[in-house]
Structures are given as C-alpha cells and as structure tokens.
C-alpha positions as CSV (number, residue, x, y, z in Angstrom):
1,X,-55.4,-172.3,52.9
2,X,-56.3,-175.3,55.1
3,X,-58.6,-175.1,58.1
4,X,-55.8,-174.7,60.7
5,X,-54.2,-171.8,58.7
6,X,-57.6,-170.1,58.2
7,X,-58.3,-170.4,61.9
8,X,-55.0,-168.8,62.8
9,X,-55.4,-166.0,60.3
10,X,-58.9,-165.3,61.6
11,X,-57.6,-165.3,65.2
12,X,-54.9,-162.8,64.3
13,X,-57.4,-160.6,62.4
14,X,-59.7,-160.6,65.4
15,X,-57.0,-159.8,67.9
16,X,-55.0,-157.2,65.9
17,X,-57.5,-156.1,63.1
18,X,-57.1,-152.4,63.2
19,X,-53.3,-152.5,63.7
20,X,-53.0,-154.7,60.7
21,X,-55.2,-152.2,58.8
22,X,-52.9,-149.4,59.7
23,X,-49.8,-151.4,58.5
24,X,-51.6,-152.1,55.2
25,X,-52.4,-148.4,54.9
26,X,-48.6,-148.0,55.2
27,X,-48.1,-150.3,52.2
28,X,-47.2,-153.4,54.1
29,X,-49.4,-156.4,53.3
30,X,-49.2,-158.1,56.7
31,X,-51.2,-161.4,57.3
32,X,-52.5,-161.5,53.7
33,X,-52.3,-164.9,52.0
34,X,-52.5,-163.3,48.6
35,X,-52.1,-159.6,48.0
36,X,-55.1,-158.2,46.0
37,X,-54.2,-156.3,42.8
38,X,-55.9,-153.2,44.2
39,X,-53.7,-153.2,47.3
40,X,-50.6,-153.8,45.1
41,X,-51.6,-150.8,43.0
42,X,-52.2,-148.7,46.1
43,X,-48.8,-149.6,47.4
44,X,-47.1,-148.4,44.2
45,X,-49.1,-145.1,44.3
46,X,-48.4,-144.7,48.1
47,X,-44.6,-145.3,47.8
48,X,-44.3,-143.2,44.6
49,X,-46.1,-140.3,46.3
50,X,-43.9,-140.5,49.3
51,X,-40.6,-140.5,47.4
52,X,-41.7,-137.8,45.0
53,X,-42.6,-135.6,48.0
54,X,-39.3,-136.5,49.8
55,X,-37.4,-135.5,46.6
56,X,-39.3,-132.3,46.3
57,X,-38.5,-131.3,49.9
58,X,-34.8,-132.0,49.1
59,X,-35.0,-129.9,46.0
60,X,-36.5,-127.1,48.0
61,X,-33.5,-127.4,50.4
62,X,-31.1,-127.2,47.5
63,X,-32.9,-124.1,46.2
64,X,-32.7,-122.2,49.5
65,X,-29.5,-123.7,50.9
66,X,-27.8,-120.3,51.1
67,X,-30.5,-119.1,53.5
68,X,-29.3,-121.0,56.6
69,X,-32.3,-120.5,58.8
70,X,-34.8,-121.5,56.2
71,X,-32.8,-124.4,54.9
72,X,-32.6,-125.9,58.5
73,X,-36.4,-126.2,58.4
74,X,-36.0,-128.5,55.3
75,X,-33.2,-130.4,57.0
76,X,-35.5,-131.0,59.9
77,X,-38.2,-132.4,57.6
78,X,-35.7,-134.5,55.6
79,X,-34.4,-136.2,58.7
80,X,-37.9,-136.9,60.0
81,X,-39.0,-138.3,56.6
82,X,-35.7,-140.3,56.5
83,X,-36.7,-141.9,59.8
84,X,-40.1,-142.9,58.3
85,X,-38.3,-144.2,55.2
86,X,-36.2,-146.5,57.4
87,X,-39.2,-147.7,59.4
88,X,-41.1,-148.4,56.1
89,X,-38.1,-150.3,54.6
90,X,-37.8,-152.4,57.8
91,X,-41.5,-153.3,57.7
92,X,-41.4,-154.2,54.0
93,X,-38.2,-156.3,54.0
94,X,-38.9,-157.9,57.4
95,X,-42.5,-158.7,56.6
96,X,-42.0,-162.5,56.7
97,X,-40.2,-162.3,60.1
98,X,-42.9,-160.0,61.5
99,X,-45.7,-162.3,60.3
100,X,-43.9,-165.2,62.0
101,X,-43.7,-163.2,65.2
102,X,-47.4,-162.4,65.0
103,X,-48.3,-166.0,64.3
104,X,-46.3,-167.1,67.3
105,X,-48.7,-165.1,69.5
106,X,-51.5,-167.4,68.4
107,X,-50.1,-170.1,70.8
108,X,-50.7,-167.7,73.7
109,X,-53.9,-166.6,75.4
110,X,-54.4,-163.4,77.4
111,X,-58.1,-162.7,77.0
112,X,-58.9,-164.8,80.1
113,X,-56.6,-162.6,82.2
114,X,-57.8,-159.6,84.2
115,X,-57.3,-156.2,82.5
116,X,-56.5,-154.6,85.9
117,X,-54.5,-156.0,88.8
118,X,-57.1,-156.8,91.6
119,X,-54.6,-155.8,94.3
120,X,-53.3,-152.4,92.9
121,X,-56.0,-151.5,90.3
122,X,-53.2,-150.8,87.7
123,X,-53.6,-151.9,84.1
124,X,-52.0,-155.3,83.5
125,X,-50.0,-156.2,80.4
126,X,-52.9,-158.3,79.3
127,X,-55.1,-155.2,79.5
128,X,-52.4,-153.2,77.7
129,X,-52.6,-155.4,74.6
130,X,-56.1,-154.2,73.9
131,X,-55.3,-150.7,75.1
132,X,-52.5,-150.3,72.5
133,X,-55.0,-151.1,69.8
134,X,-57.4,-148.4,71.1
135,X,-54.6,-145.8,71.3
136,X,-53.4,-146.7,67.8
137,X,-57.0,-146.3,66.4
138,X,-57.5,-142.9,68.1
139,X,-54.1,-141.5,67.2
140,X,-54.4,-142.6,63.5
141,X,-57.9,-141.2,63.1
142,X,-57.0,-138.0,64.8
143,X,-53.9,-137.4,62.7
144,X,-55.7,-138.2,59.5
145,X,-58.6,-135.9,60.2
146,X,-56.7,-133.1,61.9
147,X,-54.0,-132.7,59.3
148,X,-56.6,-133.2,56.5
149,X,-58.7,-130.3,57.8
150,X,-55.7,-128.1,58.6
151,X,-54.2,-128.6,55.1
152,X,-57.6,-128.0,53.5
153,X,-58.0,-124.7,55.4
154,X,-54.5,-123.5,54.5
155,X,-55.0,-124.4,50.8
156,X,-58.4,-122.6,50.8
157,X,-57.1,-119.5,52.6
158,X,-53.5,-119.1,51.5
159,X,-53.1,-121.4,48.4
160,X,-50.4,-123.3,50.4
161,X,-49.1,-126.8,49.9
162,X,-49.3,-129.6,52.4
163,X,-45.4,-129.6,52.6
164,X,-42.9,-126.9,51.8
165,X,-41.6,-128.2,48.5
166,X,-40.2,-127.2,45.1
167,X,-41.0,-128.7,41.6
168,X,-39.4,-127.9,38.3
169,X,-42.8,-126.7,36.9
170,X,-45.5,-124.3,37.9
171,X,-47.9,-126.0,40.4
172,X,-50.0,-123.0,41.2
173,X,-52.6,-123.6,38.5
174,X,-55.5,-126.2,38.5
175,X,-55.5,-129.1,38.2
176,X,-51.8,-129.5,38.8
177,X,-52.1,-127.8,42.2
178,X,-54.8,-130.2,43.4
179,X,-53.0,-133.3,42.1
180,X,-49.7,-132.3,43.9
181,X,-51.6,-131.7,47.1
182,X,-53.4,-135.0,46.9
183,X,-50.0,-136.6,46.3
184,X,-48.5,-134.8,49.3
185,X,-51.4,-135.8,51.5
186,X,-50.9,-139.4,50.4
187,X,-47.3,-139.1,51.6
188,X,-48.6,-137.8,54.9
189,X,-50.9,-140.9,55.2
190,X,-47.9,-143.1,54.8
191,X,-45.9,-141.0,57.3
192,X,-48.7,-141.3,59.9
193,X,-49.4,-145.0,59.2
194,X,-45.7,-146.0,59.4
195,X,-44.9,-143.9,62.4
196,X,-47.8,-145.1,64.5
197,X,-48.1,-148.6,63.0
198,X,-44.4,-149.4,63.7
199,X,-44.7,-148.3,67.3
200,X,-48.1,-150.0,67.7
201,X,-46.7,-153.3,66.4
202,X,-43.7,-153.1,68.7
203,X,-45.8,-152.3,71.7
204,X,-48.3,-155.0,71.0
205,X,-45.6,-157.7,70.5
206,X,-43.9,-156.7,73.7
207,X,-47.1,-156.5,75.7
208,X,-48.1,-160.0,74.6
209,X,-44.7,-161.3,75.9
210,X,-45.1,-159.4,79.2
211,X,-48.7,-160.7,79.6
212,X,-47.4,-164.3,79.3
213,X,-44.8,-163.7,81.9
214,X,-47.6,-162.3,84.2
215,X,-49.7,-165.4,83.4
216,X,-46.8,-167.7,84.1
217,X,-46.0,-166.0,87.4
218,X,-49.7,-166.3,88.5
219,X,-49.8,-170.0,87.6
220,X,-46.6,-170.7,89.5
221,X,-47.9,-168.8,92.6
222,X,-51.2,-170.7,92.4
223,X,-49.3,-174.0,92.4
224,X,-47.4,-173.0,95.4
225,X,-50.5,-171.8,97.3
226,X,-52.2,-175.1,96.5
227,X,-49.3,-177.1,97.8
228,X,-49.3,-175.1,101.0
229,X,-53.0,-175.6,101.5
230,X,-52.5,-179.4,101.0
231,X,-49.7,-179.5,103.5
232,X,-51.9,-177.6,106.0
233,X,-54.8,-180.0,105.2
234,X,-57.1,-177.2,104.1
235,X,-57.0,-177.7,100.3
236,X,-58.9,-179.9,97.9
237,X,-56.9,-179.2,94.8
238,X,-54.8,-181.7,92.8
239,X,-52.4,-184.0,94.5
240,X,-48.6,-184.0,94.2
241,X,-48.7,-185.7,90.8
242,X,-51.2,-183.2,89.5
243,X,-49.2,-180.2,90.8
244,X,-46.1,-181.7,89.2
245,X,-47.8,-181.9,85.8
246,X,-49.0,-178.4,86.2
247,X,-45.5,-177.2,87.0
248,X,-44.2,-179.1,83.9
249,X,-46.7,-177.2,81.9
250,X,-45.3,-174.0,83.4
251,X,-41.8,-175.1,82.3
252,X,-43.0,-175.6,78.7
253,X,-44.9,-172.3,78.8
254,X,-41.7,-170.5,80.0
255,X,-39.7,-172.1,77.2
256,X,-42.2,-171.0,74.6
257,X,-42.1,-167.4,75.9
258,X,-38.3,-167.3,75.9
259,X,-38.4,-168.7,72.3
260,X,-40.8,-165.9,71.4
261,X,-38.8,-163.0,72.9
262,X,-35.6,-164.4,71.3
263,X,-37.3,-164.3,67.9
264,X,-38.5,-160.8,68.8
265,X,-35.0,-159.7,69.5
266,X,-33.6,-161.4,66.4
267,X,-36.3,-159.8,64.1
268,X,-36.3,-156.3,65.5
269,X,-32.8,-155.4,66.7
270,X,-31.5,-154.4,63.2
271,X,-34.6,-152.2,62.7
272,X,-34.2,-150.6,66.2
273,X,-30.5,-150.1,65.7
274,X,-31.0,-148.0,62.5
275,X,-34.0,-146.3,64.0
276,X,-32.0,-145.1,67.1
277,X,-29.2,-143.8,64.9
278,X,-31.8,-141.9,62.8
279,X,-33.4,-140.6,65.9
280,X,-30.2,-139.3,67.4
281,X,-29.3,-137.5,64.2
282,X,-32.8,-136.1,63.8
283,X,-33.1,-134.9,67.4
284,X,-29.8,-133.1,67.0
285,X,-30.9,-131.3,63.9
286,X,-34.4,-130.6,65.2
287,X,-32.9,-129.0,68.3
288,X,-30.4,-127.0,66.2
289,X,-33.1,-125.8,63.8
290,X,-35.2,-124.6,66.9
291,X,-32.2,-122.7,68.2
292,X,-31.5,-121.1,64.8
293,X,-35.2,-120.1,64.5
294,X,-35.4,-118.6,68.1
295,X,-37.8,-115.8,68.0
296,X,-40.0,-117.2,65.3
297,X,-42.7,-118.7,67.6
298,X,-44.5,-120.7,64.9
299,X,-41.3,-122.4,63.7
300,X,-40.0,-123.0,67.2
301,X,-43.3,-124.6,68.2
302,X,-43.2,-126.9,65.2
303,X,-39.7,-127.9,66.1
304,X,-40.6,-128.5,69.7
305,X,-43.6,-130.6,68.6
306,X,-41.4,-132.7,66.3
307,X,-38.8,-133.0,69.0
308,X,-41.5,-134.2,71.4
309,X,-42.7,-136.8,68.9
310,X,-39.3,-138.2,68.5
311,X,-38.5,-138.3,72.2
312,X,-41.9,-139.9,72.7
313,X,-40.8,-142.5,70.2
314,X,-37.6,-143.2,72.2
315,X,-39.6,-143.3,75.5
316,X,-42.1,-145.9,74.1
317,X,-39.3,-148.3,72.9
318,X,-37.1,-147.9,76.0
319,X,-39.9,-148.1,78.5
320,X,-41.3,-151.3,76.9
321,X,-37.8,-152.8,76.6
322,X,-37.3,-152.3,80.4
323,X,-40.7,-153.7,81.2
324,X,-39.9,-156.9,79.2
325,X,-36.6,-157.4,81.0
326,X,-38.2,-156.9,84.4
327,X,-41.0,-159.3,83.6
328,X,-38.6,-162.0,82.4
329,X,-36.6,-161.6,85.7
330,X,-39.6,-161.6,87.9
331,X,-40.5,-165.2,86.8
332,X,-37.4,-166.5,88.7
333,X,-38.6,-164.7,91.9
334,X,-42.1,-166.2,91.6
335,X,-40.5,-169.7,91.2
336,X,-38.3,-169.1,94.3
337,X,-41.4,-168.2,96.3
338,X,-43.3,-171.3,95.3
339,X,-43.4,-173.0,98.7
340,X,-40.8,-175.5,97.5
341,X,-39.3,-176.4,100.9
342,X,-40.1,-180.1,101.6
343,X,-41.4,-180.8,98.2
344,X,-40.5,-183.8,96.1
345,X,-37.2,-183.7,94.1
346,X,-38.9,-183.7,90.6
347,X,-41.0,-180.7,91.8
348,X,-37.8,-178.9,92.9
349,X,-36.0,-179.7,89.7
350,X,-38.7,-178.1,87.6
351,X,-38.4,-174.9,89.8
352,X,-34.6,-174.9,89.4
353,X,-35.0,-175.2,85.7
354,X,-37.3,-172.1,85.6
355,X,-35.1,-170.1,88.0
356,X,-31.9,-171.0,86.0
357,X,-33.5,-169.9,82.7
358,X,-34.9,-166.7,84.3
359,X,-31.6,-165.8,85.9
360,X,-29.9,-165.7,82.4
361,X,-31.9,-162.4,82.0
362,X,-33.0,-160.9,78.7
363,X,-32.3,-157.5,77.2
364,X,-33.8,-156.2,74.0
365,X,-31.1,-154.4,72.0
366,X,-30.9,-151.9,69.2
367,X,-28.5,-153.3,66.6
368,X,-26.8,-155.4,69.3
369,X,-24.9,-152.4,70.5
370,X,-27.2,-150.6,72.9
371,X,-29.9,-151.9,75.3
372,X,-33.4,-150.7,74.7
373,X,-34.0,-149.6,78.3
374,X,-34.8,-146.6,80.5
375,X,-31.1,-146.1,81.2
376,X,-30.5,-145.5,77.4
377,X,-33.5,-143.2,77.3
378,X,-32.1,-141.1,80.2
379,X,-28.7,-141.0,78.5
380,X,-30.3,-139.7,75.3
381,X,-32.2,-137.1,77.2
382,X,-29.2,-135.9,79.1
383,X,-27.1,-135.7,76.0
384,X,-29.6,-133.5,74.2
385,X,-30.1,-131.3,77.2
386,X,-26.4,-130.6,77.2
387,X,-26.3,-130.2,73.4
388,X,-29.3,-127.8,73.5
389,X,-27.7,-125.7,76.2
390,X,-24.4,-125.5,74.2
391,X,-26.3,-124.5,71.1
392,X,-28.2,-121.8,73.0
393,X,-24.9,-120.5,74.3
394,X,-23.4,-120.5,70.8
395,X,-26.5,-118.6,69.5
396,X,-26.0,-115.9,72.1
397,X,-22.4,-115.3,71.2
C-alpha cells in the first residue's frame, strides 16, 4: 500500500471506524487491504452458525406445520431471517462497489461545517453523519447486551434456547446444549450486525451526499452575497475574476456530487429492490401471525415489535431517499438566487450549468421500479393498514 492509499484508508477508518467494525462483525471485510486469517475463520464460523440456525428454525416449522398458529410464529421468523440473509448477501457480493462508494467520500469534507443550522438550530446533514455513527454504536451495544442477558436468564431459569428450533438429536444435555446456544447467539450477532450495519451504511452514505449539497448551496449563496456587497461598494472580497473561479469550483463540486449519487444509485438499487420485496412479504406475514395469535399477549407483542422494526426500516430508507432528492433540487434554487442580474456572461453560464443539472432531478430507486421516497412509505403503510383490517375482519368471522 502506497502513502496515498494508506492516507485514504486511515481517513476512512477515522471517519467511519465503528460502522466498519459493525460490518466486519457481520462478516463483511470492508476497507481491509488483506483479510486476516482470524477474520476469515470468524466469517466461516459466523455464516455457518447463521445458516445452521436458519435451517433448524425451518425444520421446527416442518415439525409443527399442522399447528397453524404455532407454525406462523416460525414463518414470521423465517421471513425476518430471510431479509437478513438478503442484506448479508448484498453486502458480501457488492463489497467492492461499497468500498468504491466509501472511498469516493474521501474527496469530500464536512468536518468544517456546523453540526446545527445557525438560523433554525436543527441538525444539519453534516452533523447527521456523526450522529448516525453514534446511533449505530448505541443500538448495536444495546442489542448485543440486552439479548445476551435476556437469553442467559431464560436459559438459566427455563432451560430455553435462544431461538425456537428443532435438531435431529437431543440438545438438552451438556455440553451440546451450551454449544447450540452459543451457535444461536452467534447467529443473533450476525442478525443484529447486518440489520443495523446495512441501515447505518446507507444512512451514512446518503447523509454525506446531502451534506455536500448543503455545503455547495452555502458556497453559492456566499458568492452571491459577495457580489452584491461589491456592487454596493461595501465589500472587500475577491473581484469578478476571483468570484468566477470560485463559481467554477462550485460547478466541479456539483459534478462530483452528482457522480457520487449516481454511483450510489447504481450500487444500491438492486439491494434495495430485493429488500423492499422481502419487507413487503415479511410485513404481510408478521401482521397475519399477529392476527392469528390474537389473545396471546406475549406473542402479539413480539409480532408488533418485529412489525415496528421492519416499518422503521422502510421509514429510514424512504425518508433519506426523499431528503437526498430535495437536497439535489435545492441546489438549483440556490443558484437562481445568486444575485446574477447584471453579472458577466461567463458567471451566468456557470449558474445556468448548475441550474440545468439540478433541474434534471434525482430519485433513488429500489430495483429501478419504485422510488425510495416518503410517498412509497405512505403507500406501504396504507396497504398494510387495509390488509390488517381485512385480516381482523376475517378472524372475527
């Protein structure tokens, strides 16, 4: 690794260190020049534990398939674990594209931008980049510790397993019981790391793009204010040539951001397409399993919690997709408000170039067939409200 590559790798580690750690805990060797043998062995153990646990959940479903209410609990778990499987495969097989995206962020800076908007006091997208890392860290640590303590207490008090599973051999005796539970908790580590790591990575990459649009708008507005001050004779900033060079820098910055978000769309839209299909199916079965278990407060609460997690997943992706589209469009408005009347033709041409590029718009899509936006989220929410109501009516018949 040469000095430039080492500097970039160090910059990425410093900016996204814990997020990269979570992805590595999920078995994805991101931003690692050479994967250590220990990590390769850990990946084999992690994936093996997950698929063995997934198969044992499926076997338990086969065993009790004639008990409709109980089997729906397994179906709920199988769809949830299927979603995690899809996320993990996308991370593993798109690792090179994701690393390319992460390395593209090294050409951007956001640390010099305010974490809160001075006018409104709201958190800026630059501040959100670091906030995402903090949320990921707290969520991961909470989930690891909470479920670990909960599972240990259940094993101690009731001799339960981490998941409801079936094996073709007796697992109630030591040390087989302990080994199986360690294997299942390892699968849970992968579930948590993939679920939170995938969302954290997506949120971070989108927030970086949005922060650069905010920075670009601020620079364009500053150039316009300086030109107005010069015209009024109250400014001591750069002259017309200096402002033109600054605006040309904004044009280049805008092109770099658009290149980045196009790469973001190209790299993530297949993953998001499959994930949305899994979520739609999983939400349907989770809602149905809750209806079939109506009256069993423990099982219904688990179904509602799982439903909330999945809807939260949809909300995160759709809200960020809308924010990215809005930020891309707002650049054109900032260029239009840049005090361009009476300016030189080269200055106006630069602004026209920015406005034309911004007016093309940008929409992040899931599989090229549905926009990742708030409108999609509301359609999903309305669909499942209607579906749940119909299921409740059917249950009452």
